[in-house]
Backbone as ProteinMPNN parsed JSONL, in Angstrom:
{"seq_chain_A": "MDPLEQLTKTLLQHKNPTIARWHYQYMKHQFPFLGIQQPLRKKLQKPFLKQFQSASFSTIETILQNLWDKAEREFQYIGLDLALSYQWPQHSIPIFKTMIITKSWWDTVDLLASRLIGNYLKQFPEEHVQIVNWKTETNPWLQRTSLLFQLRYKNQINLNLLFNICESIMRNHNPILQRALAWVLREAGKTFPQQIYQFIARNKNNIVSYVQREALIYIKKS", "coords_chain_A": {"N_chain_A": [[92.763, 228.389, 132.251], [90.327, 227.459, 129.844], [89.946, 223.996, 128.939], [89.628, 223.374, 126.15], [90.343, 225.772, 124.964], [93.008, 225.872, 125.728], [93.973, 223.613, 124.403], [93.52, 224.42, 121.737], [95.233, 226.632, 121.579], [97.691, 225.326, 121.906], [97.781, 223.622, 119.649], [97.743, 225.498, 117.564], [100.257, 226.579, 117.824], [101.792, 224.723, 116.606], [101.099, 224.481, 113.979], [101.283, 223.801, 110.467], [101.512, 225.196, 107.483], [102.211, 224.125, 104.939], [101.905, 221.315, 105.111], [99.246, 221.395, 105.805], [98.008, 222.348, 103.47], [98.487, 220.167, 101.774], [96.993, 218.099, 103.008], [94.463, 219.201, 102.807], [94.047, 219.197, 100.052], [94.254, 216.43, 99.574], [92.017, 215.489, 100.89], [90.002, 216.217, 99.207], [89.321, 218.907, 99.332], [87.495, 219.23, 101.382], [87.727, 220.018, 104.085], [89.386, 222.478, 106.119], [92.768, 222.359, 107.366], [95.089, 222.246, 110.124], [97.538, 221.25, 109.699], [98.968, 219.335, 111.156], [100.693, 216.471, 111.728], [99.713, 213.045, 112.405], [101.271, 211.579, 114.487], [102.435, 213.697, 116.024], [100.145, 215.147, 116.675], [98.774, 213.274, 118.293], [100.47, 213.241, 120.475], [100.301, 215.898, 121.368], [97.631, 216.075, 122.097], [97.278, 214.563, 124.347], [97.338, 215.637, 127.128], [94.939, 217.034, 127.074], [92.941, 215.055, 126.539], [93.283, 213.468, 128.781], [92.065, 214.86, 130.806], [89.43, 214.22, 130.587], [88.919, 211.606, 131.215], [87.321, 210.507, 133.218], [84.977, 211.83, 132.913], [81.593, 213.133, 132.988], [78.654, 211.981, 131.232], [77.214, 214.106, 130.036], [79.177, 216.071, 129.961], [81.051, 214.974, 128.17], [79.456, 214.843, 125.883], [79.077, 217.581, 125.395], [81.732, 218.52, 124.987], [82.472, 217.065, 122.737], [80.686, 218.102, 120.869], [81.664, 220.711, 120.752], [84.227, 220.268, 119.754], [83.59, 219.238, 117.256], [82.471, 221.469, 116.154], [84.589, 223.069, 115.577], [86.65, 224.466, 113.016], [88.989, 223.375, 111.786], [90.188, 220.196, 110.71], [91.688, 218.561, 112.405], [90.633, 218.849, 114.946], [88.26, 217.378, 114.892], [89.384, 214.858, 114.636], [90.607, 214.594, 117.116], [88.347, 214.636, 118.699], [87.228, 212.243, 117.819], [89.119, 210.384, 118.807], [88.685, 210.833, 121.515], [86.02, 209.964, 121.747], [86.339, 207.264, 121.109], [87.751, 206.329, 123.261], [86.113, 206.563, 125.423], [83.868, 205.223, 127.881], [80.969, 204.361, 126.875], [77.59, 204.819, 127.924], [74.424, 203.036, 127.879], [72.03, 203.794, 125.301], [73.312, 205.751, 123.741], [73.385, 206.237, 121.057], [72.158, 208.452, 119.632], [74.089, 210.539, 119.925], [76.247, 209.486, 118.525], [75.124, 209.434, 115.992], [74.863, 212.153, 115.417], [77.573, 212.886, 115.177], [78.204, 211.435, 112.919], [76.62, 212.501, 110.832], [77.43, 215.091, 110.707], [79.782, 217.167, 109.275], [80.619, 215.122, 107.511], [82.695, 212.574, 106.312], [84.818, 210.014, 104.941], [87.017, 209.668, 106.626], [86.337, 210.108, 109.285], [83.8, 208.901, 109.583], [84.081, 206.147, 108.955], [85.611, 205.059, 111.045], [83.991, 205.721, 113.199], [81.848, 204.078, 112.581], [82.916, 201.36, 112.326], [84.512, 200.953, 114.57], [83.707, 202.563, 116.926], [80.787, 202.352, 116.984], [80.551, 199.666, 116.282], [81.867, 198.326, 118.446], [80.322, 199.299, 120.542], [77.813, 198.15, 120.042], [78.352, 195.503, 120.521], [78.387, 195.504, 123.222], [75.848, 196.434, 123.815], [73.756, 194.828, 122.366], [71.016, 194.834, 121.899], [70.388, 197.237, 120.827], [70.997, 197.285, 118.176], [69.15, 197.343, 116.123], [68.531, 199.965, 115.605], [70.725, 200.926, 114.197], [70.739, 199.204, 112.018], [68.375, 200.007, 110.791], [69.185, 202.311, 109.62], [69.846, 201.726, 107.073], [67.91, 202.461, 105.292], [67.898, 205.163, 105.317], [68.09, 208.524, 103.984], [70.451, 209.826, 104.061], [73.619, 209.144, 102.914], [75.849, 208.536, 104.474], [74.937, 207.559, 106.875], [73.741, 205.25, 105.892], [76.05, 203.989, 104.963], [77.285, 203.523, 107.402], [75.555, 201.588, 108.489], [76.266, 199.438, 106.925], [78.956, 199.07, 107.646], [79.306, 198.642, 110.405], [79.747, 196.055, 111.336], [82.218, 195.442, 110.382], [84.679, 194.688, 111.619], [84.085, 192.37, 112.922], [84.653, 189.727, 112.277], [84.545, 186.305, 112.91], [82.307, 186.672, 114.411], [80.389, 187.95, 113.038], [77.104, 188.672, 111.943], [75.762, 187.133, 109.454], [73.292, 186.91, 108.121], [72.082, 189.285, 108.842], [73.901, 191.104, 107.756], [73.639, 190.483, 105.001], [70.993, 191.2, 104.588], [71.112, 193.981, 104.908], [72.897, 194.617, 102.863], [71.381, 193.864, 100.614], [69.447, 195.815, 100.644], [70.838, 198.04, 99.922], [72.49, 197.614, 97.72], [71.651, 198.269, 95.122], [71.86, 200.93, 94.961], [73.831, 203.244, 93.47], [75.596, 205.073, 94.481], [78.877, 206.077, 95.024], [79.901, 206.24, 97.657], [78.489, 204.299, 98.986], [78.818, 202.001, 97.415], [81.554, 201.461, 97.595], [81.798, 200.925, 100.303], [80.19, 198.671, 100.445], [81.656, 196.835, 98.897], [83.924, 196.675, 100.496], [83.058, 195.647, 103.041], [82.012, 193.168, 102.304], [84.274, 191.981, 101.232], [85.914, 191.803, 103.526], [84.316, 190.132, 105.153], [84.424, 187.903, 103.578], [86.902, 186.812, 104.119], [86.559, 185.294, 106.368], [84.212, 183.898, 105.954], [84.177, 182.524, 103.289], [82.702, 180.816, 101.504], [79.996, 181.451, 101.944], [79.931, 184.184, 101.264], [80.675, 184.057, 98.605], [78.489, 182.656, 97.55], [76.453, 184.488, 98.097], [77.165, 186.626, 96.419], [76.916, 185.318, 93.959], [74.154, 184.781, 93.894], [73.17, 187.306, 93.659], [74.261, 188.533, 91.458], [73.281, 189.988, 89.3], [72.481, 192.327, 90.373], [74.537, 193.487, 91.698], [77.206, 195.603, 91.177], [79.958, 195.25, 88.89], [82.458, 196.063, 89.868], [82.145, 195.857, 92.675], [81.638, 193.112, 92.911], [84.071, 192.061, 91.999], [85.923, 193.093, 93.896], [84.857, 192.049, 96.279], [85.306, 189.333, 96.026], [87.987, 188.984, 95.937], [89.862, 187.847, 97.805], [88.771, 185.377, 98.085], [89.079, 184.161, 95.621], [91.779, 183.853, 95.623], [92.217, 182.044, 97.597]], "CA_chain_A": [[92.27, 228.443, 130.876], [89.436, 226.374, 129.434], [90.725, 222.927, 128.28], [89.594, 223.477, 124.691], [91.13, 226.943, 124.615], [94.402, 225.493, 125.868], [94.27, 222.717, 123.285], [93.565, 225.225, 120.52], [96.477, 227.408, 121.633], [98.816, 224.403, 121.697], [97.785, 223.173, 118.26], [98.101, 226.633, 116.698], [101.703, 226.771, 117.914], [102.454, 223.678, 115.83], [100.49, 224.363, 112.657], [102.229, 223.752, 109.35], [100.712, 225.506, 106.291], [102.533, 223.254, 103.803], [101.212, 220.056, 105.356], [97.809, 221.696, 105.799], [97.557, 222.393, 102.059], [98.51, 218.809, 101.219], [95.839, 217.385, 103.552], [93.267, 219.836, 102.245], [93.897, 218.673, 98.697], [94.039, 214.988, 99.656], [90.649, 215.268, 101.357], [89.08, 216.765, 98.208], [88.926, 220.262, 99.718], [86.326, 219.146, 102.257], [87.926, 220.664, 105.363], [90.702, 223.074, 106.355], [93.633, 221.636, 108.308], [96.208, 222.961, 110.732], [98.769, 220.679, 109.147], [99.684, 218.617, 112.222], [100.705, 215.044, 111.44], [99.098, 212.253, 113.458], [102.107, 211.32, 115.683], [102.547, 214.905, 116.829], [98.806, 215.455, 117.214], [98.504, 212.339, 119.384], [101.266, 213.68, 121.608], [99.804, 217.183, 121.85], [96.282, 215.981, 122.63], [97.25, 213.723, 125.546], [96.881, 216.331, 128.335], [93.522, 217.382, 126.906], [92.113, 213.853, 126.686], [93.424, 212.962, 130.14], [91.125, 215.586, 131.673], [88.062, 213.734, 130.405], [88.895, 210.157, 131.394], [86.218, 210.146, 134.116], [83.98, 212.883, 132.765], [80.202, 212.728, 132.894], [78.083, 211.838, 129.89], [76.869, 215.429, 129.509], [80.418, 216.782, 129.672], [81.59, 214.402, 126.927], [78.587, 215.283, 124.8], [79.357, 219.002, 125.126], [83.073, 218.722, 124.429], [82.456, 216.531, 121.379], [80.015, 219.093, 120.036], [82.585, 221.838, 120.576], [85.301, 219.827, 118.847], [83.014, 219.106, 115.91], [82.176, 222.811, 115.667], [85.822, 223.697, 115.153], [86.805, 224.41, 111.562], [90.086, 222.52, 111.323], [89.854, 218.775, 110.809], [92.376, 217.923, 113.524], [89.773, 218.855, 116.127], [87.377, 216.222, 114.809], [90.201, 213.653, 114.919], [90.758, 214.528, 118.58], [87.03, 214.212, 119.193], [87.094, 210.817, 117.527], [89.92, 209.66, 119.775], [87.992, 210.925, 122.79], [84.853, 209.091, 121.689], [86.772, 205.87, 121.092], [88.323, 205.96, 124.559], [85.116, 206.756, 126.466], [82.983, 204.106, 128.17], [79.64, 204.897, 126.597], [76.452, 204.136, 128.533], [73.342, 202.667, 126.97], [71.244, 204.859, 124.673], [74.221, 206.803, 123.273], [73.384, 206.288, 119.602], [71.919, 209.796, 119.08], [75.344, 211.294, 119.847], [77.002, 208.911, 117.405], [74.479, 209.86, 114.756], [75.229, 213.548, 115.194], [78.939, 212.915, 114.685], [78.239, 210.864, 111.581], [75.964, 213.35, 109.827], [78.022, 216.424, 110.758], [81.108, 217.171, 108.663], [80.779, 213.712, 107.139], [83.645, 212.102, 105.31], [85.222, 208.654, 105.289], [88.073, 209.627, 107.636], [85.709, 209.988, 110.605], [82.639, 208.008, 109.573], [84.437, 204.733, 108.937], [86.023, 204.658, 112.404], [82.789, 205.782, 114.03], [81.042, 202.898, 112.265], [83.529, 200.051, 112.549], [85.105, 200.833, 115.909], [82.873, 203.076, 118.01], [79.468, 201.721, 116.984], [80.751, 198.224, 116.298], [82.148, 197.905, 119.824], [79.174, 199.669, 121.386], [76.737, 197.187, 119.837], [78.714, 194.263, 121.193], [78.019, 195.697, 124.621], [74.401, 196.643, 123.888], [73.254, 194.281, 121.097], [69.594, 195.104, 121.713], [70.228, 198.52, 120.138], [71.482, 197.192, 116.806], [68.081, 197.619, 115.192], [68.586, 201.39, 115.232], [71.764, 201.076, 113.17], [70.265, 198.478, 110.842], [67.362, 200.824, 110.14], [69.816, 203.385, 108.84], [70.002, 201.286, 105.685], [66.889, 203.119, 104.468], [68.016, 206.603, 105.466], [68.479, 209.239, 102.773], [71.839, 210.239, 104.238], [74.451, 207.992, 102.549], [76.819, 208.204, 105.5], [74.237, 206.666, 107.807], [73.637, 203.964, 105.196], [77.381, 203.392, 104.976], [77.508, 203.034, 108.759], [74.813, 200.341, 108.661], [77.063, 198.408, 106.265], [80.305, 198.89, 108.184], [79.455, 198.437, 111.848], [80.246, 194.699, 111.596], [83.428, 195.266, 109.577], [85.75, 194.062, 112.387], [83.514, 191.3, 113.741], [85.237, 188.434, 111.889], [83.643, 185.149, 113.046], [81.118, 187.071, 115.164], [79.493, 188.687, 112.153], [75.782, 188.106, 111.661], [75.703, 187.156, 107.995], [71.916, 187.192, 107.679], [71.884, 190.727, 109.019], [74.714, 191.768, 106.744], [73.054, 190.294, 103.672], [69.773, 192.0, 104.559], [71.512, 195.382, 104.696], [73.473, 194.698, 101.519], [70.301, 193.792, 99.634], [68.732, 197.088, 100.653], [71.7, 199.132, 99.472], [73.353, 197.282, 96.585], [71.185, 198.882, 93.879], [72.194, 202.351, 95.023], [75.156, 203.339, 92.855], [76.414, 206.109, 95.111], [80.201, 205.514, 95.353], [80.056, 206.136, 99.102], [77.884, 203.038, 99.407], [79.383, 200.881, 96.666], [82.873, 201.147, 98.144], [81.579, 200.282, 101.608], [79.651, 197.341, 100.152], [82.786, 195.999, 98.484], [84.837, 196.536, 101.648], [82.521, 194.765, 104.069], [81.912, 191.815, 101.746], [85.645, 191.454, 101.12], [86.362, 191.429, 104.864], [83.532, 188.957, 105.574], [84.871, 186.776, 102.772], [88.096, 186.203, 104.713], [86.118, 184.342, 107.379], [83.107, 183.093, 105.417], [84.318, 182.603, 101.83], [81.636, 180.13, 100.758], [78.746, 182.209, 102.069], [80.043, 185.421, 100.498], [80.641, 183.66, 97.183], [77.097, 182.308, 97.216], [75.665, 185.732, 98.105], [77.49, 187.344, 95.174], [76.338, 184.563, 92.847], [72.695, 184.972, 93.898], [72.797, 188.711, 93.399], [75.212, 189.082, 90.481], [72.631, 190.935, 88.394], [72.186, 193.558, 91.102], [75.777, 193.995, 92.284], [78.056, 196.088, 90.097], [81.129, 194.397, 88.674], [83.529, 196.486, 90.781], [81.9, 195.276, 94.0], [81.833, 191.663, 92.792], [85.504, 191.795, 91.878], [86.558, 193.377, 95.172], [84.345, 191.157, 97.309], [85.781, 187.983, 95.811], [89.426, 189.002, 95.677], [90.561, 186.887, 98.659], [88.169, 184.056, 97.873], [89.705, 183.604, 94.421], [93.176, 183.526, 95.919], [92.3, 180.995, 98.596]], "C_chain_A": [[91.387, 227.237, 130.59], [90.235, 225.293, 128.686], [90.752, 223.033, 126.768], [90.381, 224.694, 124.204], [92.621, 226.631, 124.678], [94.838, 224.571, 124.741], [94.431, 223.494, 121.991], [94.87, 226.019, 120.462], [97.679, 226.527, 121.33], [98.904, 223.98, 120.238], [98.205, 224.293, 117.308], [99.595, 226.898, 116.709], [102.465, 225.779, 117.035], [101.879, 223.533, 114.416], [101.56, 224.461, 111.563], [101.456, 223.989, 108.055], [100.994, 224.593, 105.095], [101.815, 221.908, 103.93], [99.708, 220.266, 105.302], [97.274, 221.727, 104.378], [97.495, 220.998, 101.448], [97.291, 218.027, 101.693], [94.535, 217.926, 102.974], [93.002, 219.321, 100.821], [93.58, 217.18, 98.689], [92.596, 214.67, 100.048], [89.625, 215.973, 100.467], [88.506, 218.112, 98.626], [87.688, 220.295, 100.614], [86.489, 219.996, 103.523], [89.3, 221.358, 105.407], [91.459, 222.258, 107.408], [94.628, 222.618, 108.937], [97.535, 222.471, 110.182], [99.616, 220.0, 110.216], [99.574, 217.111, 111.959], [100.236, 214.241, 112.651], [100.01, 211.999, 114.669], [102.232, 212.532, 116.595], [101.203, 215.271, 117.439], [98.484, 214.562, 118.404], [99.263, 212.764, 120.656], [100.677, 214.957, 122.216], [98.428, 217.068, 122.52], [96.205, 215.211, 123.95], [96.787, 214.463, 126.803], [95.399, 216.692, 128.271], [92.635, 216.168, 127.164], [92.144, 213.319, 128.115], [92.427, 213.623, 131.084], [89.7, 215.034, 131.618], [87.919, 212.227, 130.601], [87.699, 209.72, 132.24], [85.075, 211.165, 134.04], [82.57, 212.317, 132.675], [79.757, 212.648, 131.438], [77.818, 213.216, 129.274], [78.112, 216.243, 129.163], [81.019, 216.289, 128.357], [80.76, 214.864, 125.738], [78.888, 216.733, 124.398], [80.698, 219.204, 124.464], [83.168, 218.154, 123.013], [81.781, 217.513, 120.42], [80.942, 220.276, 119.751], [83.728, 221.491, 119.634], [84.793, 219.711, 117.421], [82.694, 220.474, 115.305], [83.42, 223.55, 115.164], [86.048, 223.488, 113.655], [87.846, 223.376, 111.124], [89.832, 221.048, 111.649], [90.528, 218.096, 111.983], [91.502, 217.876, 114.773], [88.766, 217.715, 116.099], [88.132, 214.921, 115.051], [90.398, 213.488, 116.433], [89.444, 214.103, 119.22], [86.791, 212.738, 118.96], [87.887, 209.976, 118.506], [89.276, 209.7, 121.156], [86.801, 209.978, 122.826], [85.243, 207.625, 121.747], [87.307, 205.409, 122.444], [87.303, 206.03, 125.689], [84.264, 205.507, 126.637], [81.525, 204.575, 128.05], [78.55, 204.118, 127.313], [75.41, 203.778, 127.476], [72.62, 203.919, 126.477], [72.112, 206.042, 124.225], [74.163, 207.019, 121.764], [73.059, 207.674, 119.037], [73.166, 210.66, 118.969], [76.178, 210.797, 118.681], [76.43, 209.398, 116.072], [74.838, 211.295, 114.416], [76.643, 213.666, 114.639], [79.039, 212.402, 113.26], [77.707, 211.833, 110.525], [76.512, 214.77, 109.799], [79.471, 216.359, 110.265], [81.484, 215.753, 108.225], [81.833, 213.514, 106.067], [84.185, 210.772, 105.815], [86.211, 208.608, 106.45], [87.529, 209.574, 109.064], [84.613, 208.929, 110.618], [83.052, 206.55, 109.662], [84.907, 204.226, 110.302], [84.847, 204.733, 113.366], [81.949, 204.525, 113.824], [81.682, 201.612, 112.764], [84.118, 199.882, 113.949], [84.152, 201.306, 117.011], [81.539, 202.338, 118.067], [79.59, 200.208, 117.0], [80.982, 197.688, 117.688], [80.971, 198.18, 120.745], [78.073, 198.616, 121.255], [77.094, 195.787, 120.343], [78.323, 194.318, 122.66], [76.5, 195.806, 124.787], [73.744, 196.138, 122.593], [71.79, 194.568, 120.843], [69.353, 196.42, 120.97], [70.594, 198.447, 118.652], [70.416, 197.523, 115.776], [68.09, 199.074, 114.732], [69.592, 201.603, 114.108], [71.333, 200.374, 111.877], [69.239, 199.309, 110.081], [67.938, 201.984, 109.345], [70.016, 202.989, 107.385], [69.023, 201.981, 104.75], [66.919, 204.637, 104.616], [68.394, 207.245, 104.131], [69.927, 209.727, 102.852], [72.768, 209.063, 103.939], [75.465, 207.605, 103.614], [76.213, 207.347, 106.61], [74.062, 205.292, 107.18], [74.985, 203.239, 105.203], [77.706, 202.814, 106.358], [76.779, 201.713, 109.004], [75.548, 199.171, 107.998], [78.331, 198.064, 107.065], [80.406, 198.572, 109.661], [79.946, 197.04, 112.209], [81.59, 194.424, 110.914], [84.505, 194.488, 110.313], [85.272, 192.853, 113.2], [84.083, 189.913, 113.456], [84.224, 187.298, 112.082], [82.398, 185.455, 113.868], [80.088, 187.778, 114.286], [78.174, 187.937, 111.962], [75.553, 188.222, 110.161], [74.298, 187.47, 107.487], [71.606, 188.681, 107.775], [72.663, 191.51, 107.968], [74.08, 191.67, 105.366], [71.769, 191.101, 103.527], [70.081, 193.467, 104.268], [72.067, 195.56, 103.285], [72.385, 194.697, 100.45], [69.51, 195.08, 99.55], [69.517, 198.202, 99.962], [72.359, 198.857, 98.117], [72.904, 197.879, 95.252], [71.441, 200.385, 93.835], [73.64, 202.542, 94.557], [76.004, 204.48, 93.376], [77.77, 205.492, 95.488], [80.453, 205.36, 96.843], [79.554, 204.789, 99.587], [78.507, 201.85, 98.689], [80.742, 200.498, 97.211], [82.76, 200.474, 99.509], [81.061, 198.858, 101.419], [80.783, 196.378, 99.782], [83.694, 195.685, 99.676], [84.31, 195.513, 102.654], [82.373, 193.335, 103.56], [83.289, 191.181, 101.602], [86.157, 190.998, 102.481], [85.62, 190.19, 105.374], [83.986, 187.716, 104.831], [86.123, 186.098, 103.293], [87.711, 185.114, 105.713], [85.056, 183.39, 106.855], [83.139, 183.109, 103.886], [83.166, 181.972, 101.053], [80.342, 180.939, 100.789], [78.784, 183.509, 101.263], [80.01, 185.116, 98.991], [79.208, 183.375, 96.747], [76.208, 183.557, 97.176], [75.915, 186.522, 96.822], [76.847, 186.641, 93.986], [74.834, 184.765, 92.751], [72.293, 186.362, 93.439], [73.654, 189.362, 92.316], [74.59, 190.086, 89.523], [72.337, 192.276, 89.062], [73.41, 194.178, 91.755], [76.72, 194.386, 91.155], [79.349, 195.287, 90.052], [82.288, 194.768, 89.595], [83.363, 195.839, 92.143], [82.107, 193.761, 93.954], [83.315, 191.322, 92.784], [86.217, 191.993, 93.221], [86.13, 192.385, 96.256], [84.948, 189.753, 97.217], [87.321, 187.879, 95.735], [90.194, 188.001, 96.537], [90.025, 185.476, 98.457], [88.8, 183.396, 96.66], [91.125, 183.16, 94.686], [93.298, 182.336, 96.867], [92.152, 179.61, 97.968]], "O_chain_A": [[91.669, 226.128, 131.044], [91.108, 225.625, 127.884], [91.795, 222.806, 126.156], [91.013, 224.646, 123.149], [93.398, 227.053, 123.821], [95.928, 224.719, 124.19], [95.37, 223.255, 121.233], [95.529, 226.071, 119.424], [98.578, 226.924, 120.588], [99.988, 223.98, 119.656], [98.943, 224.053, 116.353], [100.148, 227.385, 115.722], [103.648, 225.976, 116.755], [102.159, 222.545, 113.738], [102.59, 225.115, 111.727], [100.8, 223.069, 107.567], [100.084, 224.319, 104.312], [101.199, 221.427, 102.978], [98.977, 219.408, 104.806], [96.2, 221.189, 104.108], [96.572, 220.68, 100.699], [96.624, 217.369, 100.894], [93.613, 217.161, 102.689], [91.86, 219.047, 100.452], [92.75, 216.715, 97.907], [92.027, 213.683, 99.58], [88.52, 216.289, 100.909], [87.357, 218.429, 98.32], [86.93, 221.264, 100.606], [85.534, 220.618, 103.987], [90.259, 220.879, 104.803], [90.858, 221.563, 108.227], [94.956, 223.659, 108.369], [98.533, 223.193, 110.199], [100.844, 220.08, 110.182], [98.477, 216.554, 111.971], [100.349, 214.7, 113.788], [99.558, 212.188, 115.798], [102.142, 212.399, 117.816], [101.137, 215.665, 118.603], [97.976, 215.042, 119.418], [98.743, 212.654, 121.766], [100.571, 215.076, 123.437], [98.095, 217.862, 123.4], [95.161, 215.215, 124.601], [95.906, 213.956, 127.498], [94.696, 216.659, 129.281], [91.677, 216.255, 127.931], [91.149, 212.782, 128.604], [91.993, 213.008, 132.058], [88.871, 215.333, 132.478], [86.915, 211.638, 130.201], [87.126, 208.659, 131.991], [84.311, 211.331, 134.991], [82.383, 211.152, 132.325], [80.408, 213.183, 130.54], [78.162, 213.456, 128.117], [78.113, 217.008, 128.2], [81.447, 217.091, 127.526], [81.309, 215.235, 124.7], [78.946, 217.061, 123.213], [80.813, 219.958, 123.499], [83.877, 218.711, 122.175], [82.249, 217.725, 119.302], [80.989, 220.776, 118.627], [84.146, 222.312, 118.819], [85.505, 220.057, 116.478], [82.652, 220.619, 114.084], [83.317, 224.529, 114.423], [85.678, 222.452, 113.102], [87.607, 222.598, 110.201], [89.33, 220.71, 112.721], [89.982, 217.13, 112.515], [91.624, 216.95, 115.576], [88.444, 217.143, 117.14], [87.575, 213.979, 115.614], [90.358, 212.374, 116.954], [89.427, 213.312, 120.163], [86.215, 212.056, 119.807], [87.39, 208.96, 118.991], [89.317, 208.712, 121.889], [86.592, 209.272, 123.813], [84.547, 206.824, 122.37], [87.31, 204.212, 122.732], [87.595, 205.599, 126.804], [83.968, 204.811, 125.665], [80.943, 205.107, 128.995], [78.573, 202.887, 127.317], [75.521, 204.182, 126.318], [72.603, 204.954, 127.143], [71.692, 207.195, 124.32], [74.837, 207.911, 121.249], [73.651, 208.048, 118.024], [73.296, 211.435, 118.022], [76.749, 211.591, 117.934], [77.173, 209.73, 115.148], [75.088, 211.616, 113.254], [76.887, 214.458, 113.729], [79.864, 212.878, 112.48], [78.287, 211.963, 109.447], [76.105, 215.572, 108.958], [80.279, 215.588, 110.783], [82.566, 215.264, 108.551], [81.85, 214.206, 105.049], [84.025, 210.441, 106.99], [86.251, 207.622, 107.185], [88.193, 209.05, 109.957], [84.513, 208.148, 111.564], [82.42, 205.783, 110.388], [84.628, 203.085, 110.669], [84.723, 203.892, 114.257], [81.403, 203.973, 114.779], [81.075, 200.863, 113.53], [84.206, 198.76, 114.448], [83.825, 200.544, 117.921], [81.2, 201.758, 119.098], [78.807, 199.534, 117.669], [80.364, 196.699, 118.081], [80.664, 197.379, 121.628], [77.465, 198.232, 122.254], [76.199, 194.972, 120.566], [77.972, 193.303, 123.262], [75.938, 195.33, 125.774], [73.233, 196.938, 121.811], [71.351, 194.552, 119.693], [68.234, 196.686, 120.531], [70.506, 199.453, 117.947], [70.742, 197.941, 114.665], [67.702, 199.378, 113.603], [69.34, 202.369, 113.178], [71.54, 200.894, 110.781], [69.238, 199.312, 108.85], [67.26, 202.568, 108.5], [70.326, 203.839, 106.551], [69.274, 202.08, 103.549], [66.046, 205.324, 104.087], [68.952, 206.585, 103.255], [70.55, 210.007, 101.828], [72.711, 208.061, 104.652], [75.902, 206.455, 103.654], [76.895, 206.515, 107.208], [74.219, 204.277, 107.858], [75.05, 202.029, 105.421], [78.322, 201.754, 106.469], [77.32, 200.818, 109.653], [75.456, 198.037, 108.467], [78.723, 196.899, 107.145], [81.496, 198.259, 110.14], [80.51, 196.853, 113.287], [82.041, 193.279, 110.881], [85.198, 193.686, 109.687], [85.993, 192.372, 114.074], [84.003, 189.023, 114.302], [83.152, 187.326, 111.477], [81.525, 184.599, 114.01], [79.022, 188.16, 114.768], [78.154, 186.712, 111.836], [75.192, 189.287, 109.661], [74.14, 188.219, 106.522], [70.955, 189.255, 106.902], [72.148, 192.455, 107.37], [73.994, 192.665, 104.645], [71.489, 191.631, 102.452], [69.39, 194.11, 103.478], [71.746, 196.531, 102.6], [72.466, 195.455, 99.484], [68.96, 195.405, 98.497], [68.941, 199.177, 99.48], [72.75, 199.802, 97.432], [73.716, 197.985, 94.333], [71.26, 201.027, 92.801], [74.567, 202.044, 95.196], [77.025, 204.82, 92.777], [77.808, 204.488, 96.199], [81.155, 204.436, 97.254], [80.131, 204.201, 100.502], [78.704, 200.797, 99.296], [81.056, 199.31, 97.284], [83.527, 199.567, 99.83], [81.451, 197.949, 102.151], [80.856, 195.259, 100.289], [84.166, 194.559, 99.831], [85.041, 194.614, 103.067], [82.588, 192.388, 104.316], [83.451, 189.982, 101.826], [86.764, 189.933, 102.591], [86.233, 189.299, 105.962], [83.946, 186.61, 105.37], [86.39, 184.945, 102.958], [88.437, 184.136, 105.888], [84.999, 182.226, 107.252], [82.23, 183.648, 103.254], [82.706, 182.531, 100.058], [79.674, 181.089, 99.766], [77.787, 183.891, 100.651], [79.387, 185.84, 98.214], [78.78, 183.817, 95.68], [75.322, 183.669, 96.329], [74.975, 187.028, 96.21], [76.293, 187.295, 93.102], [74.294, 184.904, 91.654], [71.206, 186.561, 92.897], [73.765, 190.586, 92.255], [75.29, 190.946, 88.989], [71.985, 193.246, 88.39], [73.331, 195.276, 92.306], [76.997, 193.577, 90.27], [79.776, 194.717, 91.056], [83.02, 193.891, 90.054], [84.328, 195.327, 92.709], [82.696, 193.193, 94.874], [83.756, 190.405, 93.478], [87.02, 191.155, 93.63], [86.953, 191.938, 97.054], [85.082, 189.068, 98.231], [87.867, 186.801, 95.496], [91.111, 187.355, 96.028], [90.749, 184.498, 98.639], [89.033, 182.188, 96.67], [91.624, 182.221, 94.066], [94.347, 181.695, 96.938], [92.198, 178.604, 98.676]]}, "name": "protein", "num_of_chains": 1, "seq": "MDPLEQLTKTLLQHKNPTIARWHYQYMKHQFPFLGIQQPLRKKLQKPFLKQFQSASFSTIETILQNLWDKAEREFQYIGLDLALSYQWPQHSIPIFKTMIITKSWWDTVDLLASRLIGNYLKQFPEEHVQIVNWKTETNPWLQRTSLLFQLRYKNQINLNLLFNICESIMRNHNPILQRALAWVLREAGKTFPQQIYQFIARNKNNIVSYVQREALIYIKKS"}
């Protein structure tokens, strides 16, 4: 049996309509669910993921597309775990972009941005300009990714780059972007409190009060 067919059969045997309805409501009715909680899903997907540990680039690209084409959200979560475990070669950003702009929501995009792309750009820093340029895209999820790819960088964060991206986005009041702006500034403030405070002060007329409050929350406590 095809690996994806076997995975689908296994997951369907464990679906839970009650949990599925709860997840569907929690995710603002964006996607249907099978109703499989993460611990069980992680266990059930292990044999499937194991088959692709040494797979070719084209095979991974195809299986990710197939997982993203599936209706139930659990399949995209499995695809995300596959993508996070794969050793991506250079010039993989087009695949990442497809995953970001297809069935976009925070539950996949934020991990694609902060973990997959963030780690990828540490390996291939010369490609970061492609992600930075997403700050001017019309798709808010690509813009959000440009904000969040340095989220986990801590003392490795490029503040000048971050501030450049923030300045391009901060006047856009789309909640998808404002929440990401607050999040990344708050995280950067843990490592660079003075610089984040000064950035907020310089741009206080262009940054909404919610973002200012969230960005400074740890700085005020320190």
